[in-house]
C-alpha positions as CSV (number, residue, x, y, z in Angstrom):
1,M,-35.2,13.7,-15.9
2,K,-32.6,12.3,-13.5
3,K,-29.2,13.6,-14.3
4,F,-25.6,12.7,-13.6
5,T,-24.4,11.8,-10.1
6,L,-23.4,14.7,-7.9
7,V,-20.4,14.3,-5.6
8,L,-20.5,16.6,-2.6
9,F,-17.5,18.1,-0.9
10,A,-17.7,16.8,2.6
11,T,-15.5,19.6,4.1
12,L,-17.8,22.3,2.6
13,M,-21.1,20.7,3.7
14,G,-20.2,20.3,7.3
15,L,-20.6,16.6,7.3
16,M,-19.7,14.6,10.4
17,A,-18.3,11.2,11.0
18,A,-19.9,8.8,13.4
19,S,-20.6,5.1,13.7
20,F,-23.7,3.4,12.3
21,S,-26.1,1.4,14.2
22,A,-26.4,-2.0,12.7
23,N,-30.0,-3.2,12.5
24,A,-32.5,-3.1,9.7
25,Q,-31.2,0.2,8.3
26,C,-30.0,0.3,4.7
27,L,-26.8,2.2,3.8
28,T,-26.5,1.2,0.2
29,Y,-28.1,2.5,-3.0
30,A,-28.0,1.9,-6.8
31,G,-29.2,5.2,-8.1
32,G,-28.4,8.9,-7.3
33,P,-27.7,11.3,-5.8
34,Y,-29.0,13.6,-8.6
35,T,-28.2,17.2,-9.3
36,D,-31.8,18.1,-10.3
37,Q,-33.6,16.4,-7.3
38,G,-35.1,19.8,-6.2
39,I,-34.9,19.1,-2.4
40,D,-31.2,20.1,-1.8
41,I,-32.2,22.5,1.0
42,A,-35.0,22.0,3.4
43,G,-37.3,25.0,3.9
44,C,-38.3,27.0,7.0
45,N,-41.1,26.1,9.4
46,G,-44.1,24.8,7.6
47,Q,-42.4,24.7,4.2
48,S,-42.5,21.7,1.9
49,V,-40.0,21.0,-1.0
50,S,-40.6,18.2,-3.5
51,A,-38.6,16.5,-6.2
52,P,-39.8,17.0,-9.8
53,Y,-40.2,13.2,-10.3
54,A,-41.1,10.1,-8.4
55,A,-38.8,7.8,-6.5
56,W,-37.4,4.5,-7.7
57,K,-36.5,1.6,-5.5
58,N,-32.9,1.5,-4.2
59,E,-32.2,5.2,-4.7
60,I,-30.6,7.9,-2.5
61,Y,-31.7,11.5,-2.0
62,F,-30.4,14.3,0.3
63,T,-31.3,17.6,1.8
64,T,-29.6,20.3,3.9
65,V,-30.9,20.9,7.4
66,V,-30.2,23.0,10.5
67,A,-29.4,21.7,14.0
68,G,-32.5,21.4,16.2
69,G,-34.9,21.2,13.3
70,N,-37.6,18.6,13.1
71,Y,-38.3,17.3,9.7
72,T,-40.4,14.8,7.7
73,F,-39.2,12.9,4.7
74,S,-42.0,11.4,2.6
75,I,-42.8,9.5,-0.6
76,C,-46.5,9.2,0.3
77,D,-47.7,11.3,-2.7
78,G,-48.4,8.5,-5.3
79,Y,-47.0,5.7,-3.1
80,S,-48.3,2.1,-3.1
81,P,-46.5,-0.9,-1.5
82,T,-47.7,-3.1,-4.4
83,I,-45.6,-1.2,-7.0
84,W,-42.3,-2.5,-5.6
85,G,-43.8,-5.7,-4.3
86,A,-43.2,-4.8,-0.6
87,E,-43.4,-1.9,1.8
88,A,-40.7,0.7,1.4
89,L,-37.9,1.0,3.9
90,I,-36.5,4.5,4.4
91,T,-33.2,5.1,6.3
92,V,-32.1,8.6,7.4
93,I,-28.4,9.2,7.8
94,E,-26.9,12.4,9.1
95,G,-23.5,13.4,7.7
96,G,-21.1,11.0,6.0
97,T,-20.3,10.6,2.4
98,A,-22.3,9.0,-0.4
99,A,-20.0,7.4,-3.0
100,S,-19.8,4.2,-5.0
101,G,-23.2,2.9,-3.9
102,S,-22.9,3.3,-0.1
103,V,-23.0,5.9,2.7
104,T,-20.0,5.9,5.0
105,G,-19.0,7.9,8.0
106,G,-22.5,9.2,9.1
107,T,-25.0,8.7,11.9
108,V,-28.3,6.8,11.4
109,L,-31.0,9.0,12.8
110,G,-33.7,6.4,12.1
111,F,-35.4,4.0,9.7
112,A,-39.0,3.1,9.1
113,T,-41.2,1.0,6.9
114,G,-43.8,2.7,4.8
115,C,-43.8,6.0,3.0
116,T,-42.7,8.5,5.7
117,I,-40.3,9.1,8.5
118,D,-39.8,12.0,11.0
119,F,-36.4,12.9,12.4
120,D,-34.5,15.5,14.4
121,A,-31.3,17.1,13.0
122,T,-28.5,17.4,15.6
123,V,-26.0,19.3,13.4
124,D,-26.1,21.7,10.5
125,G,-25.4,19.9,7.2
126,T,-26.5,17.1,4.9
127,V,-29.0,14.3,5.6
128,W,-29.2,11.3,3.3
129,F,-32.3,9.2,2.6
130,T,-31.9,5.7,1.2
131,I,-35.1,4.2,-0.3
132,T,-35.5,0.5,-0.7
133,T,-37.9,-2.2,0.4
134,V,-38.0,-4.6,3.4
135,G,-35.5,-7.3,2.3
136,G,-34.4,-5.4,-0.8
137,C,-31.4,-3.5,0.5
138,G,-28.4,-3.8,-1.7
139,G,-30.4,-4.7,-4.8
140,A,-30.4,-3.1,-8.3
141,I,-32.4,-0.1,-9.1
142,Q,-36.1,-0.7,-9.9
143,Q,-37.3,2.0,-12.3
144,D,-41.0,2.0,-11.2
145,D,-42.3,5.4,-10.0
146,N,-43.6,5.1,-6.5
147,G,-44.2,8.4,-4.7
148,V,-42.6,11.9,-4.9
149,P,-39.7,12.5,-2.5
150,T,-40.7,15.4,-0.3
151,V,-39.0,17.2,2.7
152,I,-41.3,19.0,5.2
153,T,-39.8,21.3,7.9
154,N,-41.9,21.0,11.0
155,S,-39.9,23.2,13.4
156,G,-36.5,24.7,14.1
157,L,-36.1,27.4,11.5
158,E,-38.2,30.5,11.5
159,C,-39.1,31.9,8.1
160,T,-37.4,35.2,7.3
161,A,-38.8,37.5,4.6
162,C,-36.7,39.2,2.0
163,D,-37.5,42.7,3.4
164,D,-36.6,41.7,7.0
165,P,-34.1,44.3,8.2
166,S,-31.9,41.6,9.6
167,V,-31.2,40.1,6.1
168,N,-27.7,40.9,4.9
169,P,-24.7,39.1,3.4
170,G,-22.5,39.7,6.5
171,T,-18.9,40.7,6.8
172,I,-16.0,38.6,5.4
173,G,-12.7,38.3,7.2
174,G,-9.5,36.3,6.6
175,T,-6.2,36.2,4.9
176,T,-5.8,37.8,1.5
177,D,-2.6,36.2,0.2
178,I,-2.8,32.4,0.0
179,C,0.4,30.5,-0.8
180,F,0.4,27.4,-3.0
181,G,-0.5,24.4,-1.0
182,E,-2.3,26.4,1.7
183,T,-6.0,26.9,2.4
184,T,-8.2,30.0,2.7
185,D,-9.4,30.8,6.2
186,L,-12.4,33.1,5.3
187,T,-15.1,33.6,7.9
188,I,-18.5,35.3,7.6
189,T,-20.1,37.1,10.5
190,G,-23.5,38.7,10.7
191,A,-24.9,37.0,7.6
192,V,-28.7,36.4,7.7
193,A,-30.3,34.7,4.7
194,P,-34.0,35.0,3.8
195,N,-36.0,31.8,4.1
196,T,-38.9,32.1,1.7
197,P,-41.5,29.3,1.6
198,G,-42.2,27.9,-1.9
199,S,-38.9,28.8,-3.4
200,V,-35.1,28.2,-3.1
201,S,-33.3,30.3,-0.5
202,G,-30.1,30.2,1.4
203,Y,-26.5,31.1,1.6
204,V,-23.6,30.5,-0.8
205,W,-19.9,31.2,-1.2
206,F,-18.8,31.9,-4.8
207,V,-15.6,33.0,-6.6
208,A,-15.4,35.9,-9.1
209,G,-12.8,37.7,-11.2
210,A,-14.0,41.1,-10.1
211,D,-15.6,42.7,-7.0
212,L,-19.3,41.9,-7.3
213,T,-20.3,43.5,-4.0
214,G,-23.8,44.8,-4.3
215,N,-24.6,42.7,-7.3
216,T,-28.1,41.3,-7.2
217,N,-27.6,38.8,-10.1
218,P,-24.0,37.6,-9.6
219,N,-24.2,34.2,-11.2
220,A,-25.1,35.8,-14.5
221,D,-22.2,38.3,-14.4
222,A,-19.2,37.8,-16.8
223,A,-16.8,37.9,-13.8
224,Y,-18.6,35.0,-12.1
225,F,-16.3,31.9,-11.8
226,G,-18.1,29.2,-9.8
227,A,-19.8,28.5,-6.5
228,F,-19.5,26.2,-3.5
229,P,-22.6,24.2,-2.4
230,I,-25.6,26.1,-1.3
231,Q,-26.3,26.1,2.5
232,A,-29.6,26.6,4.3
233,T,-28.1,29.1,6.8
234,S,-24.9,31.2,7.0
235,P,-21.9,28.9,7.8
236,T,-20.3,28.8,11.2
237,S,-17.0,27.3,10.0
238,P,-14.3,29.0,7.9
239,L,-14.2,28.4,4.1
240,S,-11.1,26.2,3.7
241,F,-10.3,26.2,0.0
242,L,-7.0,24.5,-1.0
243,N,-4.8,26.5,-3.4
244,D,-3.4,23.7,-5.5
245,G,-4.0,25.2,-9.0
246,S,-6.3,22.3,-9.9
247,Q,-9.7,24.0,-9.6
248,V,-8.8,27.7,-9.7
249,P,-5.5,28.8,-11.4
250,A,-3.2,31.1,-9.5
251,G,-4.3,34.7,-9.8
252,S,-6.3,37.5,-8.1
253,Y,-9.9,36.8,-7.3
254,F,-12.8,37.8,-5.1
255,F,-14.4,35.3,-2.8
256,C,-18.0,36.4,-2.3
257,S,-20.8,35.8,0.2
258,C,-24.3,35.8,-1.2
259,I,-27.7,35.4,0.5
260,F,-30.8,34.9,-1.6
261,G,-34.5,34.0,-1.5
262,N,-37.4,33.6,-3.9
263,A,-35.0,31.8,-6.3
264,T,-35.9,29.2,-8.9
265,A,-33.8,26.1,-8.8
266,G,-31.6,25.0,-11.8
267,A,-29.8,21.8,-12.5
268,A,-26.3,22.8,-11.4
269,G,-26.7,24.4,-8.0
270,F,-26.0,28.1,-7.8
271,N,-24.4,28.2,-11.2
272,D,-27.8,28.3,-13.1
273,I,-30.2,29.2,-10.3
274,T,-32.6,32.0,-11.3
275,L,-32.3,34.8,-8.7
276,D,-34.8,37.4,-7.5
277,A,-32.9,40.7,-7.6
278,A,-35.1,42.1,-4.8
279,C,-34.1,39.2,-2.6
280,T,-30.4,38.8,-3.3
281,Q,-27.5,40.5,-1.6
282,T,-23.7,40.1,-2.2
283,T,-20.4,41.1,-0.6
284,C,-16.9,40.2,-1.7
285,F,-13.4,39.9,-0.3
286,P,-10.1,40.0,-2.3
287,V,-8.0,36.8,-2.3
288,N,-4.7,36.3,-4.1
289,L,-4.0,32.6,-4.9
290,L,-0.2,32.7,-5.3
291,E,1.6,30.4,-7.7
292,D,3.9,27.6,-6.6
293,G,7.3,29.1,-5.8
294,N,6.1,32.6,-5.3
295,P,8.9,34.5,-3.5
296,A,6.4,35.8,-0.9
297,C,6.0,32.2,0.2
298,T,9.5,30.7,0.3
299,T,13.1,31.4,1.4
300,C,14.3,29.0,-1.3
301,P,15.4,29.9,-4.8
302,V,12.6,30.0,-7.4
303,V,13.6,28.8,-10.8
304,N,11.5,27.8,-13.8
305,F,13.3,25.3,-16.1
306,S,12.5,24.5,-19.7
307,T,14.2,22.9,-22.6
308,V,15.1,24.3,-26.0
309,L,15.5,22.0,-29.0
310,L,18.6,22.6,-31.2
311,C,17.7,19.9,-33.7
312,E,19.9,21.3,-36.5
313,S,22.8,19.9,-34.4
314,Q,20.8,17.1,-32.8
315,Q,21.1,18.7,-29.4
316,F,19.1,20.6,-26.8
317,S,19.8,23.1,-24.1
318,I,18.2,23.8,-20.7
319,S,17.0,27.3,-19.9
320,A,16.7,28.4,-16.3
321,D,14.5,31.4,-15.6
322,V,15.6,32.5,-12.1
323,V,12.7,34.4,-10.5
324,Y,14.2,34.6,-7.0
325,T,17.6,33.8,-5.7
326,G,16.4,32.9,-2.2
327,A,17.0,34.2,1.3
328,T,20.7,33.6,1.1
329,G,21.1,35.8,-2.0
330,S,22.9,33.1,-4.1
331,F,22.7,29.4,-5.0
332,T,24.2,26.9,-7.4
333,I,22.6,25.2,-10.4
334,T,24.3,22.0,-11.5
335,A,23.3,20.7,-15.0
336,G,25.1,17.5,-15.9
337,Q,28.7,18.2,-15.1
338,T,28.4,22.0,-15.1
339,T,27.9,24.0,-11.9
340,Q,27.2,27.7,-11.9
341,T,26.7,30.1,-9.0
342,I,23.7,32.3,-9.4
343,S,23.3,35.6,-7.5
344,V,21.2,37.7,-9.9
345,A,17.7,36.8,-11.1
346,G,17.3,36.4,-14.8
347,P,17.7,33.9,-17.7
348,Y,20.5,31.4,-17.8
349,S,21.3,28.6,-20.2
350,F,23.0,25.2,-19.8
351,G,24.3,22.9,-22.5
352,P,24.1,22.0,-25.3
353,F,23.5,18.3,-24.7
354,D,23.1,15.6,-27.2
355,S,19.6,14.6,-28.3
356,G,18.3,11.8,-26.2
357,T,20.7,12.5,-23.3
358,E,19.2,12.4,-19.8
359,V,20.5,15.5,-17.9
360,T,20.1,15.8,-14.1
361,V,19.7,19.4,-12.9
362,S,19.9,20.3,-9.2
363,I,19.6,23.4,-7.1
364,S,21.4,24.0,-3.8
365,N,21.9,27.0,-1.5
366,G,23.2,25.2,1.7
367,D,19.7,24.7,3.1
368,P,18.7,21.0,2.6
369,A,15.0,22.1,2.6
370,C,15.7,24.0,-0.6
371,D,17.6,21.3,-2.4
372,A,15.8,20.2,-5.6
373,T,16.5,17.9,-8.5
374,Q,14.9,17.5,-11.9
375,T,15.7,15.3,-14.9
376,F,15.4,16.6,-18.5
377,T,15.7,14.9,-21.8
378,E,14.7,15.9,-25.3
379,T,14.9,13.8,-28.5
380,C,15.0,15.6,-31.8
381,P,12.6,14.2,-34.5
382,T,14.3,11.7,-36.9
383,E,13.4,11.0,-40.5
384,C,11.2,8.2,-39.1
385,E,9.0,10.7,-37.2
386,R,5.4,10.8,-38.5
387,V,3.9,13.3,-36.1
388,A,4.2,17.0,-36.8
389,D,4.8,19.3,-33.8
390,G,4.5,16.5,-31.3
391,G,5.8,18.9,-28.5
392,F,3.4,21.7,-29.5
393,E,6.2,24.2,-29.6
394,E,5.4,25.3,-33.1
395,G,2.0,26.6,-32.2
396,G,-0.1,23.4,-32.4
397,T,-1.5,24.3,-35.8
398,A,-0.7,20.7,-37.1
399,W,-3.4,19.5,-34.7
400,T,-7.2,19.6,-34.8
401,Q,-8.1,20.9,-31.3
402,F,-11.3,20.8,-29.2
403,S,-12.3,21.6,-25.7
404,T,-15.8,22.1,-24.2
405,N,-14.8,24.9,-21.8
406,F,-11.5,26.3,-23.1
407,G,-11.6,26.0,-26.9
408,T,-8.3,24.1,-27.0
409,P,-6.5,21.7,-24.6
410,L,-3.1,23.2,-25.5
411,C,-1.6,25.4,-22.8
412,D,1.4,27.4,-21.9
413,P,2.3,29.0,-18.5
414,A,0.0,31.9,-19.2
415,C,-3.1,29.6,-18.8
416,S,-1.8,28.1,-15.5
417,G,-0.9,31.1,-13.4
418,G,2.6,31.3,-14.6
419,T,3.5,27.6,-13.9
420,N,5.2,25.7,-16.7
421,N,3.7,22.2,-16.6
422,A,5.3,21.1,-19.9
423,Y,7.5,18.0,-20.0
424,G,9.8,19.9,-22.4
425,G,9.6,23.4,-23.8
426,T,6.7,25.6,-22.7
427,F,3.6,24.1,-24.3
428,W,1.7,21.0,-23.3
429,C,-1.7,19.4,-23.7
430,W,-4.0,19.8,-20.6
431,F,-7.1,17.7,-20.6
432,G,-9.7,18.3,-17.8
433,G,-8.7,21.1,-15.5
434,I,-12.1,22.1,-14.3
435,D,-14.7,20.8,-11.8
436,A,-17.4,20.4,-14.6
437,I,-18.2,18.3,-17.6
438,E,-15.2,18.8,-20.0
439,D,-14.4,17.0,-23.2
440,G,-11.2,17.6,-25.0
441,S,-9.3,16.2,-28.0
442,L,-6.3,16.5,-30.3
443,S,-6.1,14.7,-33.7
444,Q,-3.8,14.6,-36.7
445,S,-3.6,12.7,-39.9
446,I,-0.3,10.8,-40.2
447,T,1.2,8.4,-42.7
448,I,2.5,5.2,-41.1
449,T,4.9,3.3,-43.2
450,A,5.4,-0.5,-43.0
451,P,6.3,-2.7,-41.3
452,T,6.5,-1.5,-37.7
453,A,5.5,1.7,-35.8
454,T,5.8,2.8,-32.2
455,L,3.8,5.5,-30.5
456,T,5.4,7.3,-27.5
457,F,4.3,10.2,-25.4
458,Y,4.8,11.5,-21.9
459,L,1.8,11.4,-19.5
460,S,1.2,13.0,-16.1
461,I,-1.9,13.0,-13.8
462,P,-0.9,15.4,-11.0
463,V,-4.5,15.8,-9.8
464,N,-7.5,13.4,-9.9
465,S,-11.1,13.8,-9.0
466,T,-11.5,10.3,-7.4
467,N,-14.9,10.0,-9.2
468,G,-13.8,6.9,-11.0
469,Q,-15.1,8.1,-14.3
470,D,-12.6,10.7,-15.8
471,F,-10.4,9.2,-18.5
472,M,-8.0,9.9,-21.3
473,R,-7.5,7.6,-24.3
474,V,-5.5,7.4,-27.6
475,T,-7.1,6.1,-30.8
476,V,-5.9,5.3,-34.3
477,D,-8.8,5.5,-36.8
478,D,-11.2,5.5,-33.8
479,N,-9.7,2.2,-32.5
480,E,-8.5,2.5,-28.9
481,V,-4.8,1.7,-28.4
482,F,-4.3,3.2,-24.9
483,M,-6.6,4.3,-22.1
484,V,-6.0,5.6,-18.6
485,N,-8.5,6.3,-15.8
486,E,-8.2,9.1,-13.2
487,S,-7.9,6.3,-10.6
488,E,-4.5,5.4,-11.9
489,Q,-3.1,8.8,-10.7
490,T,-0.4,7.2,-8.5
491,A,1.3,5.5,-11.5
492,Y,1.4,8.8,-13.4
493,A,1.9,11.4,-10.6
494,E,5.0,12.6,-12.5
495,Y,5.6,12.6,-16.2
496,T,6.0,9.0,-17.4
497,L,7.0,7.7,-20.8
498,V,4.2,5.7,-22.4
499,T,5.1,3.3,-25.3
500,V,2.5,1.7,-27.5
501,D,3.1,-0.7,-30.5
502,I,0.9,0.5,-33.3
503,S,2.4,-1.8,-36.0
504,A,-1.1,-3.0,-36.9
505,Y,-1.6,0.3,-38.7
506,A,1.9,0.4,-40.4
507,D,0.6,-0.2,-43.9
508,G,1.9,2.9,-45.7
509,G,-1.6,4.6,-45.5
510,N,-2.9,7.7,-43.8
511,H,-4.4,7.3,-40.3
512,I,-6.0,9.6,-37.8
513,L,-4.1,9.7,-34.5
514,A,-6.3,11.1,-31.7
515,F,-5.9,11.9,-28.0
516,E,-9.3,12.2,-26.3
517,S,-10.5,12.9,-22.8
518,S,-13.8,13.1,-20.9
519,C,-14.2,14.5,-17.4
520,F,-17.5,14.4,-15.6
521,G,-17.3,16.9,-12.7
522,G,-17.6,16.0,-9.0
523,G,-13.9,17.0,-8.7
524,T,-11.1,18.0,-11.0
525,T,-8.7,15.7,-12.9
526,N,-5.7,16.9,-14.9
527,F,-4.3,14.8,-17.7
528,F,-1.0,16.3,-19.0
529,V,0.4,15.0,-22.3
530,D,3.6,16.1,-24.1
531,N,6.2,15.0,-26.7
532,I,3.9,12.8,-28.8
533,S,5.9,10.7,-31.3
534,V,5.2,8.0,-33.9
535,E,8.4,6.4,-35.3
536,A,7.9,4.3,-38.4
537,C,11.1,3.8,-40.4
538,G,9.9,1.3,-43.0
539,G,11.2,2.0,-46.5
540,V,13.3,4.9,-45.3
541,C,17.1,4.9,-44.9
542,V,17.7,7.2,-42.0
543,A,21.5,6.8,-41.8
544,E,23.0,10.1,-40.5
545,A,26.6,9.7,-39.3
546,G,27.0,13.1,-37.7
547,S,30.6,14.2,-37.2
548,I,33.8,13.2,-35.5
549,T,34.2,16.0,-32.9
550,N,37.5,15.2,-31.2
551,I,40.6,13.0,-31.2
552,F,42.8,12.4,-28.3
553,Q,46.2,10.6,-28.3
554,S,48.1,9.2,-25.4
555,G,51.1,7.0,-26.0
556,N,49.9,4.5,-28.6
557,T,46.2,4.9,-27.8
558,I,43.9,6.9,-30.0
559,T,40.4,7.9,-28.7
560,A,37.8,9.6,-30.8
561,T,34.4,11.1,-30.1
562,A,31.4,11.7,-32.3
563,A,28.1,13.5,-32.1
564,G,24.9,13.9,-34.2
565,Y,24.5,10.4,-35.5
566,T,21.2,8.6,-35.8
567,T,20.3,6.4,-32.8
568,A,17.2,4.7,-34.3
569,A,16.8,1.0,-33.8
570,G,18.2,-1.1,-36.7
571,Y,21.3,1.0,-37.1
572,T,24.9,0.7,-35.8
573,F,27.6,3.4,-35.5
574,L,31.3,2.5,-35.7
575,Y,34.5,4.4,-35.6
576,L,37.0,3.6,-38.4
577,L,40.8,4.0,-38.0
578,V,42.4,4.8,-41.4
579,D,46.1,4.9,-42.2
580,G,47.9,7.4,-44.4
581,S,47.2,5.2,-47.5
582,G,43.5,5.2,-47.0
583,N,43.3,1.7,-45.7
584,I,40.7,0.9,-43.0
585,V,42.9,-0.8,-40.4
586,Q,40.5,-1.1,-37.4
587,S,36.9,-0.5,-36.4
588,S,35.6,0.3,-32.9
589,A,32.2,0.8,-31.3
590,N,33.6,3.0,-28.5
591,G,36.1,5.1,-30.5
592,S,39.2,3.6,-28.8
593,F,42.1,2.2,-30.9
594,T,45.6,0.9,-30.0
595,V,48.4,1.0,-32.6
596,S,51.9,-0.3,-32.6
597,G,54.5,2.4,-33.1
598,S,53.8,6.0,-33.8
599,T,50.2,7.3,-34.0
600,A,51.2,9.9,-36.6
601,G,49.5,9.7,-40.0
602,Y,46.3,8.1,-38.8
603,S,42.8,9.6,-39.1
604,V,39.4,8.6,-37.8
605,Y,36.1,8.4,-39.6
606,G,32.7,7.4,-38.3
607,V,30.2,5.3,-40.3
608,L,26.5,4.6,-39.5
609,S,25.1,1.6,-41.3
610,S,21.7,-0.2,-41.3
611,D,22.1,-3.5,-39.6
612,A,20.9,-5.2,-42.7
613,E,24.0,-3.9,-44.7
614,L,26.5,-3.8,-41.8
615,A,28.3,-6.9,-42.9
616,T,28.8,-5.4,-46.4
617,V,30.1,-2.2,-45.0
618,L,32.6,-4.0,-42.8
619,S,33.8,-6.1,-45.8
620,V,35.2,-2.9,-47.5
621,T,39.0,-2.4,-46.9
622,T,39.6,1.2,-48.0
623,I,37.8,4.4,-47.3
624,A,37.5,5.1,-51.1
625,D,35.7,1.8,-51.6
626,L,33.4,2.6,-48.7
627,Q,32.5,6.0,-50.2
628,A,31.7,4.3,-53.5
629,L,29.6,1.7,-51.7
630,I,27.5,4.5,-50.2
631,N,27.4,7.1,-53.0
632,V,27.4,4.9,-56.1
633,I,25.9,1.6,-55.1
634,G,23.5,3.2,-52.6
635,A,24.1,1.2,-49.5
636,C,22.1,2.4,-46.5
637,A,25.0,4.0,-44.6
638,D,26.6,7.3,-44.1
639,L,30.2,8.5,-43.5
640,T,31.4,11.3,-41.3
641,N,34.2,13.8,-41.9
642,E,37.8,12.9,-41.4
643,L,39.7,14.0,-38.3
644,S,43.4,13.5,-38.2
645,V,45.4,12.4,-35.2
646,G,47.6,15.2,-34.0
647,I,50.4,15.3,-31.5
648,E,50.2,15.6,-27.8
649,T,51.8,19.0,-27.3
650,A,49.9,22.2,-28.0
651,V,50.7,24.0,-31.2
652,A,49.6,27.6,-31.8
653,Q,47.0,27.9,-34.6
654,N,46.6,31.4,-35.7
655,G,47.2,32.7,-32.2
656,F,45.0,30.1,-30.6
657,A,46.7,27.5,-28.3
658,I,46.8,26.0,-24.8
659,T,50.1,27.1,-23.3
660,Q,50.0,25.4,-19.9
661,V,47.9,23.1,-17.6
662,A,48.7,23.1,-13.9
663,P,49.0,21.4,-11.5
664,V,49.7,18.0,-13.0
665,P,48.5,15.8,-11.4
666,A,45.6,17.8,-9.8
667,T,43.1,17.0,-7.0
668,D,40.5,19.7,-6.8
669,A,41.0,22.0,-9.8
670,V,43.3,22.7,-12.8
671,N,44.2,26.1,-14.4
672,V,44.3,26.0,-18.2
673,L,46.3,28.9,-19.7
674,F,45.6,29.6,-23.3
675,N,46.1,32.3,-26.0
676,A,43.1,33.6,-28.0
677,K,42.0,36.6,-30.0
678,G,38.8,37.2,-27.9
679,G,35.3,35.9,-28.5
680,N,33.5,33.0,-27.0
681,I,35.4,29.7,-26.4
682,Q,33.7,26.4,-26.1
683,A,35.4,24.3,-23.4
684,S,34.9,20.5,-23.2
685,V,36.3,17.8,-20.9
686,Y,36.4,14.2,-22.0
687,D,37.4,11.0,-20.3
688,M,39.6,8.3,-21.8
689,T,36.6,6.6,-23.4
690,G,35.6,9.8,-25.2
691,R,32.6,10.4,-22.9
692,L,31.8,14.1,-22.5
693,V,32.2,14.9,-18.8
694,N,31.8,18.7,-18.9
695,N,30.8,21.3,-21.5
696,F,30.5,25.1,-21.1
697,T,31.3,28.5,-22.8
698,V,33.8,31.1,-21.6
699,A,34.4,34.6,-22.8
700,A,38.1,35.0,-23.9
701,L,40.2,38.2,-23.9
702,N,42.6,39.1,-26.8
703,G,45.9,37.6,-25.5
704,N,46.6,35.5,-22.5
705,N,43.7,33.8,-20.7
706,S,43.2,31.6,-17.6
707,L,40.5,29.0,-17.2
708,R,39.9,27.3,-13.8
709,I,38.1,23.9,-14.1
710,D,36.7,22.2,-10.9
711,I,37.6,18.5,-11.1
712,S,36.9,17.7,-7.4
713,N,34.0,15.4,-8.3
714,Y,35.8,13.6,-11.1
715,A,37.0,10.0,-10.7
716,A,40.8,9.5,-10.7
717,G,42.3,9.1,-14.2
718,V,43.3,10.9,-17.4
719,Y,41.1,13.5,-19.0
720,F,41.4,15.7,-22.1
721,V,40.4,19.4,-22.2
722,T,39.5,20.8,-25.6
723,L,39.0,24.5,-26.4
724,S,37.4,25.5,-29.6
725,N,37.0,29.0,-31.1
726,G,34.8,27.8,-34.0
727,N,37.7,27.5,-36.4
728,H,40.5,25.7,-34.4
729,V,40.6,23.2,-31.6
730,A,43.3,23.0,-28.9
731,T,43.7,19.9,-26.7
732,A,45.6,19.2,-23.5
733,K,45.8,16.3,-21.1
734,V,44.7,16.5,-17.4
735,V,45.5,14.0,-14.7
736,K,43.2,13.6,-11.7
737,N,44.5,12.0,-8.5
């Protein structure tokens, strides 16, 4: 049986690039190469190896040869020119790559009509054989059996018995610690492989999780991880394996050299070959594949960022796990408008930030090569959310999970060598991730209310196999609504928001939402998925007004800020200015009001209304009538707390007050003097529109305190500093030149 196409790693097979001669040779094919062809390695002198099945027209086969060897490729056993309607045409290509139906980058050693061709190998490595007919090159595969593919070694490689004293796995040398993004440089000296006629023999590199030196059946050991392609003789070039975390996660391994003979071929190279213990020898070398940002590999700070949802207040914070402070010993982290100098490794927290806010985080230590910037955002689930645990931070139990090789596609840093590949939090869905056949899926039953529904998720494809086959798709009730192929890696190299309209399923019923992936080997593809959401608000009033957080007064201008209100489509948030008699005198979308005369006696509310009932809400003239409209009549709207307009000068509240702000105006920084009774104080800076500019926590002493705020990066204008001890708020004005 002919199995799936095998993609060979050119760098590991010693392939060489050269130009083709352009005559009657054929460099295209429609079938193959196959993993079970049985002629992967040519034998020693006088040995013949044959495929377990006959050839079809317009196929490709390959074998591994040694420089100086003379070989014959034949399909004469069972061949007849009448089967395909013309004489066969066989082309021999040394080196190059076979992919997508053609061989590129190799040297044509010859071509011949009929069922056989002799050739001389000039380099160690792979030789390809295309089989077609005269005039049939480039055609479709013709599945008519016509001769068994056979490789005969005529000369160039003496046979070596298993008990020959020269047979040994050699000595491995090279670098033990391999930084992320670097390659191994392992060499083998003195290795001699047996070459046993009538069986599979040769040399192979493999990777294990333990030292398998001396093991005579290594591919059956529990510590065996995977192998590189089998070679006919010991390699002369170093093993250059890229540590990029895509095929082998960061960690400590053993790279092993194995020579073997009298083996029985399997369907997956060395992975399932049956070894003869009396003719197998192994030696190993320790290799540490270091994770990205390992302090041993960099002079820059090493920080792992993650987000923490604080959905009870519709906010999130950013956690910074500082692993290494860098060669300079200290550096700065800027998150939004907050900058903190870090000189000690450990955990740090920034925020909180409002749900849905995009926060830019940067690192700097004075060395431009170390500067780095990331952007974070988190959105708390709303009442319209139909997916449970869309970010997988609650353990993923809401999802039905499957993976061919790993049991589940859900992952945290522990399964990726310590690297956090989540978009938010510490868990994400990782489809693929192995150079083998891998299927994975996540599914969940959700109720999708009418009339509209939107699916969103974040997708990244950091690594792709280039095999053109690996894919990830999303289905609703087994109907595909989104699909991406590994070839689209460039568009999704970083996490990208994907939005899909699934309103066709918004009927109030239960539906199966599924994320599915299939990878086919021949390279590794990683599909990362995080923050899955389905918003369907039909029939649900999701009005949540949050709260008025601050009021600032300057002259006859009143500015208010709010937080925690619903931002779903179809809803509008407004600020309401109310006089001392409860009359609604103004409404504002940005929280800014101008009054005539004194601002004393006014208060501000916030109202969130569905757009369908906004006109009714705005027609109400008193705050009491608005409360009745919402609470008695049942309008889809919500009202915040009341916050009264104060006076501009600070007034001590139970020992808590701002006593001085200096200098006024300021250019680079201001000092805020305040009284407190100890504890943590939340400090915030707002501009005149009520936009939050800076937000941080300070530890206060019992008595007089001084707080220095850097405003060097602020635009010129008026700002308000608010300090809160949890019970009282003190506000003062700052002027920036």
